[in-house]
C-alpha positions as CSV (number, residue, x, y, z in Angstrom):
1,V,0.1,-0.4,0.0
2,P,1.9,3.3,-1.1
3,S,1.8,6.2,1.4
4,L,3.5,9.2,2.0
5,E,4.7,11.4,5.2
6,H,5.0,14.9,4.5
7,N,5.3,17.7,7.3
8,G,3.9,15.1,9.6
9,K,0.9,14.0,7.9
10,I,0.8,11.0,6.6
11,I,-1.3,9.8,3.9
12,G,-2.3,6.7,2.5
13,E,-4.9,6.0,-0.2
14,S,-4.5,6.4,-3.6
15,L,-6.8,9.2,-4.6
16,D,-5.9,11.1,-1.5
17,L,-2.2,10.7,-2.3
18,I,-2.2,11.9,-5.6
19,K,-4.4,14.9,-4.8
20,Y,-2.0,15.3,-1.5
21,V,0.9,15.4,-4.1
22,D,-0.9,17.5,-7.0
23,C,-1.2,20.2,-4.6
24,N,1.7,20.1,-2.8
25,F,4.7,19.7,-4.8
26,E,5.1,21.8,-8.1
27,G,5.6,19.9,-11.4
28,P,3.0,18.6,-14.1
29,S,-0.1,17.1,-12.5
30,L,-0.7,13.2,-11.4
31,V,-4.2,13.5,-12.9
32,P,-5.6,14.4,-16.4
33,N,-6.5,17.8,-17.5
34,D,-9.5,16.5,-19.1
35,P,-12.3,16.9,-16.3
36,D,-13.6,13.4,-18.0
37,K,-10.6,11.8,-17.3
38,K,-10.2,13.1,-14.1
39,R,-13.6,12.2,-12.9
40,T,-12.9,8.7,-14.9
41,L,-9.9,8.2,-12.3
42,E,-11.8,9.6,-9.3
43,E,-14.3,6.8,-10.0
44,L,-11.5,3.8,-10.8
45,L,-9.8,4.4,-7.9
46,S,-12.9,4.4,-5.7
47,Y,-13.8,0.8,-7.2
48,T,-10.2,-0.7,-6.3
49,D,-11.4,-2.2,-2.7
50,K,-14.9,-3.0,-4.8
51,F,-12.8,-5.0,-7.5
52,V,-10.8,-6.9,-4.9
53,E,-13.5,-8.0,-2.6
54,M,-16.0,-8.9,-5.5
55,L,-12.4,-11.2,-6.9
56,F,-12.3,-12.3,-3.3
57,A,-15.6,-13.7,-2.8
58,S,-15.7,-15.2,-5.9
59,F,-13.3,-17.8,-4.6
60,K,-16.4,-19.0,-2.6
61,G,-19.3,-18.7,-4.7
62,D,-19.6,-18.5,-8.6
63,P,-16.1,-17.4,-9.8
64,E,-17.3,-16.8,-13.2
65,K,-20.5,-15.3,-12.2
66,E,-18.8,-13.0,-9.0
67,A,-15.0,-12.4,-10.7
68,G,-16.9,-12.1,-14.1
69,A,-19.0,-9.1,-12.7
70,A,-15.1,-7.4,-11.7
71,F,-13.8,-8.3,-15.0
72,N,-17.2,-6.9,-16.7
73,Y,-16.1,-3.6,-15.0
74,L,-13.2,-3.3,-16.2
75,E,-13.5,-4.1,-19.3
76,D,-16.3,-1.6,-19.8
77,A,-14.0,1.2,-18.1
78,L,-11.3,0.2,-21.1
79,K,-14.1,0.6,-23.6
80,K,-14.5,4.3,-22.6
81,Y,-11.3,6.1,-24.3
82,D,-10.9,4.8,-27.6
83,D,-7.0,6.3,-28.1
84,G,-5.1,3.8,-26.0
85,P,-5.2,0.8,-24.7
86,F,-4.9,2.0,-21.1
87,L,-7.7,3.2,-18.7
88,L,-7.4,6.5,-19.2
89,G,-6.5,6.0,-22.7
90,R,-2.6,6.6,-24.0
91,D,-2.7,10.2,-23.8
92,F,-2.7,9.7,-20.0
93,S,1.2,9.3,-19.0
94,L,4.1,10.8,-17.3
95,F,7.4,11.6,-18.2
96,R,10.6,12.8,-16.6
97,G,10.3,15.9,-14.5
98,A,7.0,14.7,-13.5
99,K,5.9,15.0,-9.6
100,V,7.3,11.8,-8.5
101,P,6.1,11.0,-4.7
102,A,9.5,9.6,-3.0
103,Y,7.9,6.4,-2.3
104,L,7.6,5.4,-6.1
105,L,11.4,7.0,-6.6
106,H,12.9,3.8,-5.7
107,S,9.9,1.5,-7.0
108,P,10.8,-0.5,-9.8
109,L,7.4,1.0,-11.3
110,Y,9.9,4.5,-11.5
111,D,12.3,4.4,-14.7
112,M,14.2,7.3,-14.7
113,D,14.6,7.7,-18.8
114,E,10.6,7.0,-19.5
115,L,8.2,7.1,-16.6
116,K,5.1,5.1,-18.1
117,F,2.7,5.7,-14.8
118,F,-0.9,5.2,-15.1
119,E,-2.6,5.5,-11.5
120,A,-5.7,4.1,-12.5
121,D,-3.9,0.9,-14.2
122,I,-1.5,0.4,-12.0
123,A,-4.1,0.5,-9.0
124,Y,-5.8,-2.4,-10.6
125,I,-2.7,-4.8,-12.8
126,P,-1.1,-6.4,-9.6
127,F,-4.6,-7.9,-8.4
128,V,-5.7,-8.6,-12.2
129,E,-2.7,-10.6,-12.2
130,R,-2.7,-12.2,-9.4
131,F,-6.3,-13.2,-9.9
132,Q,-5.6,-14.4,-13.7
133,I,-3.5,-17.0,-12.3
134,F,-5.4,-18.2,-9.5
135,L,-8.5,-18.3,-11.5
136,S,-7.5,-20.1,-14.3
137,E,-5.1,-22.6,-12.6
138,V,-8.0,-23.3,-9.6
139,F,-11.7,-22.7,-11.7
140,K,-10.0,-23.2,-15.1
141,Y,-11.6,-19.5,-15.4
142,D,-10.3,-17.4,-18.1
143,I,-11.0,-13.6,-17.1
144,I,-10.3,-12.6,-20.6
145,A,-12.3,-14.8,-22.9
146,G,-14.8,-12.2,-24.2
147,R,-13.4,-9.6,-22.8
148,P,-11.0,-8.0,-25.8
149,K,-10.3,-4.6,-24.2
150,L,-9.2,-6.0,-21.0
151,A,-6.7,-8.5,-23.1
152,A,-5.2,-5.8,-24.9
153,W,-4.7,-3.8,-21.6
154,I,-3.1,-6.6,-19.8
155,E,-1.1,-7.2,-23.2
156,E,0.1,-3.8,-23.2
157,L,1.0,-3.6,-19.7
158,N,3.1,-6.3,-20.0
159,K,5.3,-4.8,-22.5
160,I,6.4,-1.8,-20.3
161,D,9.8,-2.6,-18.5
162,A,8.9,-1.2,-15.4
163,Y,5.8,-3.2,-15.0
164,K,7.2,-6.6,-15.8
165,Q,9.8,-6.1,-12.6
166,T,6.9,-6.6,-10.3
167,K,5.3,-9.3,-11.8
168,I,5.0,-12.9,-9.9
169,V,7.9,-15.2,-10.1
170,D,6.3,-18.3,-9.0
171,P,2.6,-18.7,-9.9
172,K,2.5,-22.0,-8.2
173,Q,3.5,-20.9,-5.2
174,L,0.7,-18.1,-5.7
175,V,-2.1,-20.3,-6.1
176,E,-0.8,-22.8,-3.1
177,Y,-1.1,-19.6,-0.8
178,Y,-4.8,-18.4,-2.0
179,K,-5.6,-21.7,-1.2
180,Q,-4.5,-22.3,1.8
181,R,-5.5,-18.5,2.9
182,F,-8.6,-17.8,1.2
183,M,-10.5,-21.3,0.4
């Protein structure tokens, strides 16, 4: 969970953190200038907890129905902008010189030469990756079947070196851990 301590204040929620950094540090904004994309970013970040809850709940119910609803939400969100495969389209990325919170400077998600940081995408992809592995292995549920935007999104994120460094190294270990912990 990202957090930031600044001037004696600790901020831990992603949306609050983004807003705080935008208000308290110089540089390009971490949120889109486009009001519609800004609103979409806030909606997406506000939905992450519910998204994860639905996925964990699917382990004890009907994964196709319950997890399917969560992945359909992402598929629909990915259809909103047609200028790229990311949740806010291709236009919204940050490059060198952008505001970067201190916690991110030492993260594999930050690349000094080119920072491709899509806040909404980064909020979702670790969960999508892990649940894709688990649901496929345990329930034989293919989360991208019938979801072409989700498939393209995952494929595009897998091309980003900074993201590749954060991927699960041993899928079997993840599956065993989730089985023991959540089933």
